[in-house]
C-alpha positions in Angstrom: 0.0 0.0 0.0 1.3 3.4 -0.9 2.2 5.8 1.9 -0.4 8.3 0.9 -3.2 5.7 0.8 -2.1 4.4 4.2 -2.1 7.9 5.7 -5.5 8.6 4.1 -7.0 5.4 5.7 -5.5 6.3 9.1 -6.9 9.9 8.9 -10.3 8.6 7.9 -10.4 6.2 10.8 -9.5 9.0 13.3 -12.1 11.3 11.8 -14.7 8.6 11.9 -13.9 8.0 15.6 -14.2 11.7 16.3 -17.6 11.9 14.7 -18.8 8.9 16.7 -17.5 10.4 20.0 -19.0 13.8 19.3 -22.3 12.3 18.2 -22.5 10.3 21.4 -21.7 13.3 23.5 -24.3 15.5 21.8 -26.9 12.6 22.2 -26.2 12.7 26.0 -26.8 16.5 26.0 -30.1 16.3 24.1 -31.3 13.4 26.2 -30.8 15.6 29.3 -28.1 13.3 30.8 -25.9 16.2 31.9 -24.0 14.2 34.5 -22.9 11.6 32.0 -22.1 14.4 29.5 -19.8 16.1 32.0 -18.0 12.8 32.6 -17.6 12.2 28.8 -16.3 15.7 28.0 -12.7 15.0 28.9 -12.7 11.9 26.7 -14.0 14.0 23.8 -11.3 16.7 24.4 -8.7 14.0 24.6 -9.7 12.5 21.3 -9.7 15.9 19.6 -6.2 16.7 21.0 -4.9 13.3 19.8 -6.2 14.2 16.3 -4.2 17.4 16.4 -1.1 15.5 17.6 -1.3 13.1 14.7 -1.9 16.0 12.2 -5.4 15.0 11.2 -7.0 18.3 12.3 -5.6 21.8 12.8 -5.3 23.3 16.3 -7.7 26.2 15.7 -10.3 23.9 14.4 -10.1 21.7 17.5 -10.1 24.7 19.8 -13.3 25.9 18.2 -14.9 22.5 18.4 -13.9 22.1 22.1 -15.3 25.5 22.9 -18.6 24.8 21.1 -19.0 21.4 22.8 -18.4 23.0 26.2 -20.9 25.7 25.5 -23.5 23.2 24.5 -23.2 21.6 27.9 -23.8 24.8 29.7 
């Protein structure tokens, strides 16, 4: 497998995981399970930070997402 194809596959898997984590978090908020959402927020932040670390997402994008997710909780 070519390097670019391998990186593309890796980036897609990370983005897919991020979408799943964010969707689960937002589902908790809309269901009114604020306690569980508060507990899952650090896991969401961690996943986003790992995406920056591996170069999948840019730091400003992640900062914006983290801010909006925190604001949605409040």
